[in-house]
Each structure stands twice: as C-alpha cells, then as structure tokens.
C-alpha positions, -999 to 999 in steps of 0.1 A, spaced: 311 -84 -307 348 -76 -309 365 -42 -297 367 -30 -334 330 -38 -341 319 -20 -309 340 10 -319 324 10 -355 289 6 -341 295 36 -318 305 57 -346 276 47 -366 251 56 -336 267 90 -336 261 96 -372 225 82 -371 215 105 -342 227 135 -363 253 144 -338 282 164 -351 316 150 -341 336 173 -319 367 185 -339 390 185 -310 381 152 -297 387 137 -332 422 153 -335 430 141 -300 419 106 -304 439 105 -338 470 118 -321 467 90 -294 463 64 -323 495 78 -339 514 77 -305 502 44 -290 492 22 -322 513 34 -348 543 42 -325 553 73 -347 579 98 -332 567 129 -315 580 150 -345 560 129 -370 529 131 -348 531 169 -345 534 172 -382 504 148 -389 482 168 -365 492 201 -379 482 185 -414 449 172 -401 440 206 -386 448 222 -419 425 197 -437 396 204 -411 401 241 -415 393 235 -452 362 217 -441 352 240 -414 357 213 -390 332 189 -408 347 153 -404 317 134 -418 319 155 -451 353 143 -460 353 128 -494 377 125 -525 366 159 -539 374 176 -506 407 159 -502 417 168 -538 404 205 -533 424 207 -501 457 194 -517 452 217 -548 450 246 -525 483 237 -507 499 233 -543 486 269 -552 500 282 -520 535 271 -531 540 241 -506 571 221 -514 567 187 -529 580 170 -499 552 188 -478 525 179 -502 538 142 -502 534 141 -463 501 157 -464 489 133 -489 501 105 -467 486 120 -436 452 125 -453 451 86 -462 460 77 -427 434 101 -412 405 90 -434 413 53 -429 413 58 -392 380 78 -394 366 48 -414 376 22 -390 361 43 -363 326 45 -382 328 82 -386 330 78 -424 309 55 -444 338 49 -468 373 57 -469 380 84 -497 418 83 -490 419 50 -509 412 69 -542 439 94 -535 471 91 -555 503 87 -537 523 119 -542 561 113 -543 587 136 -528 616 146 -549 649 125 -544 674 152 -541 710 144 -537 723 154 -503 755 173 -497 784 153 -483 819 159 -472 848 145 -491 870 124 -472 896 151 -469 871 175 -455 858 147 -430 894 144 -417 897 181 -412 864 184 -393 875 156 -371 909 169 -365 911 168 -326 914 203 -309 942 208 -286 921 219 -256 911 194 -231 881 210 -217 849 191 -212 831 209 -238 859 201 -264 861 165 -255 823 161 -256 821 179 -290 849 157 -303 833 125 -291 800 131 -305 815 141 -339 836 112 -341 805 90 -331 783 106 -357 807 101 -386 818 66 -375 783 52 -370 760 74 -392 733 74 -364 705 99 -364 709 130 -342 679 117 -323 696 84 -319 728 100 -306 710 121 -280 692 91 -267 723 70 -261 731 60 -227 765 50 -212 756 13 -212 747 15 -247 784 15 -255 800 -19 -258 837 -12 -257 847 -47 -260 831 -53 -293 832 -16 -304 795 -13 -309 767 9 -299 731 -2 -292 707 22 -310 670 24 -307 659 37 -342 626 45 -359 597 24 -349 615 14 -317 637 -10 -337 669 -17 -320 701 -22 -339 740 -26 -331 763 -3 -350 801 -7 -350 825 21 -347 863 24 -349 892 31 -326 893 70 -332 856 72 -318 865 49 -290 894 70 -280 873 102 -281 845 86 -261 868 73 -234 884 108 -230 851 125 -227 837 99 -201 868 101 -181 879 136 -181 847 155 -193 814 139 -184 825 132 -147 828 168 -144 795 177 -157 775 152 -140 747 164 -117 719 145 -98 696 146 -125 723 134 -152 711 97 -151 728 74 -176 728 99 -206 761 95 -226 763 130 -238 755 158 -214 749 195 -217 768 222 -197 741 219 -170 744 182 -167 712 172 -185 709 150 -214 722 167 -246 695 179 -270 694 179 -308 698 217 -311 730 217 -293 743 187 -315 734 207 -346 752 238 -333 783 218 -327 783 204 -363 778 237 -379 805 253 -357 830 227 -365 821 228 -403 825 264 -404 863 260 -395 869 239 -426 876 256 -458 853 245 -487 830 223 -466 794 225 -471 772 240 -444 752 211 -431 739 196 -399 743 161 -383 723 145 -410 750 157 -434 776 136 -414 752 106 -417 750 112 -456 788 113 -456 794 83 -436 771 63 -460 787 77 -491 822 70 -478 812 33 -468 800 27 -504 831 44 -518 853 22 -497 835 -10 -510 807 -17 -485 777 -35 -501 743 -16 -500 726 -42 -477 752 -37 -450 749 0 -453 711 -3 -450 715 -22 -419 739 1 -403 718 32 -411 685 15 -399 665 20 -432 634 1 -434 638 0 -473 667 -6 -496 654 22 -519 661 47 -492 699 36 -489 701 36 -528 702 72 -530 739 71 -516 748 51 -549 737 80 -569 758 104 -547 790 83 -555 781 82 -590 777 119 -591 810 126 -573 827 102 -599 812 121 -628 825 154 -613 859 138 -608 859 127 -644 847 159 -659 875 178 -640 903 154 -648 896 140 -681 909 157 -711 879 144 -733 853 148 -707 
C-alpha cells in the first residue's frame, strides 16, 4: 500500500471508530500542506487558515459534517455580512482546497467542494501614473544621504522592472547582474526569472551600494541589497512608506503603493509598443489573462484623452 493509501485508511479508521477529529490538529496539518506541498506564500497561508477557521466556526468545529449545503450556507453568511467579492472569491477557493485535502486524508467520504461554483473577483482597473508623473516621482533628490540614495534606488528599480514589493525586499547584492543589466528575481511559486532594467536604475543602484549601503551595513546585514536604517533587510512596510511619501510630492499623482508602480510600469511598456507576452514574462504572471488587464488600462487612458481633446467626442 502506498503512502496516500495508508493516509486514507488511517482517516477512515478514525471515522469508523467514531472518534472526532481535533480541529486544531486538522488546521495545523492543512497549514503544513499549504506551506510544504503547495509552497504558498506566508501571506496566502495566513489568509487560507483564517478562512478555514471561519468555516469551522460555522460548523462548530465539525469537520466530518462538511457538505455542499454547509459550504453554501457559510458563503451566503459571508455575503450577507458584506464581504467584498474578492474576499468571497478567495474563501470559495479556500473551501474547495480544504475539502479536497480532507477527502484525500480520508476525513470526508466525498469532496463537496467539487459541487461549489467558482466565484470570480471583480477585475477593477488599477490606478497608474502617467509618464510625466512617473518622471516627477523619480526626479533624483539633491541630498546624498544614505536614506535618499536607498529610496531613489528602490523607486527606480520598482518602476524599471515592475517587480512585486516582496520580490524587491528579497533581492541580494548578487542578484544584480551589472554586465547584462538584469536582476534575478524569485517570484511566486519559487519561480525564478530575469528582469532587465535601464541605466537610470543602474546608476541609482551604484550610488546606493557605494555611498549608502556601505555606511548602513552591520554584522547581521548579510547579502541583502536594500537595508533598513538599523542594517537589517528592508521590509515591505518601509518600501510602502517610501513610495507613498514620494508620490505625495507630485501634484496630481494618485496615492498608491509599490504595486501602483508595478501597474504603471506594465502600462507604460504596453503604451511604448511591448507585446503582451513579453510583459507577462517580465511581471512573472502565470496566466496571460492577468496581464491583459493592462491593455484595458491603456485603452481607458486613450478614451479619456480622446474625450478631452476631440471636438466630437
């Protein structure tokens, strides 16, 4: 008997003996499955475990009693509580993953998640900078203090590459290939990709590494490319504050975080003539449909310009 068969048999033995499953152990094992087998990010694991606990609150901790009626009632309650469509879509996906896992473990005789429809989150158009605003955001400050050098370098790299904030924070010094002007990025699902960047970003990185990073390095700094003021690896919250502060200086610029620079970079690439497949590869999207939203952004900007400028709009 293989390992999966043994696991299923053990689950059936628990059910036949009338022993109730321990809720905390079930949630803990599901968390280990998400981390070790599905290789999901810590943020996604936390979100899924929150959703599972909400579902089990609805069933008073009864795992074996999960069926399609229970799942639909739980989601209906979430909808009645005013949860956003994106949240409902994630919780639907989580419920399907959880019931499939419980069925494989032998804790459920059948998988009710297979009967659950897939909720779709709304595709809202992201706010983006126009190219004039992007130039203003990236206008280099006159100060040469380490913080200004770091902030300039990370802003240039975010806009030049369109990387996610988590990918930026995880960069090491050796991930920057100065000869080929590319960075090596570890994206979602631990998929590695190489992303090119231009000379402005390279010059900003060199200034930071030579005149800033060397002053902030400590024993525990390690190979991190971007450091905090105490010498440790920079965190996502610090990057968000940097982006918000710089955008606040530019009149008319929308208030957005690092992901807004990612949206802006993708939109400007398409407006400049880049093909959709290349942008998909640069951004590390698993599906082309995710990248296609930026074509809609470009079209909406074109429509807005037309309505403003054309006398017969």
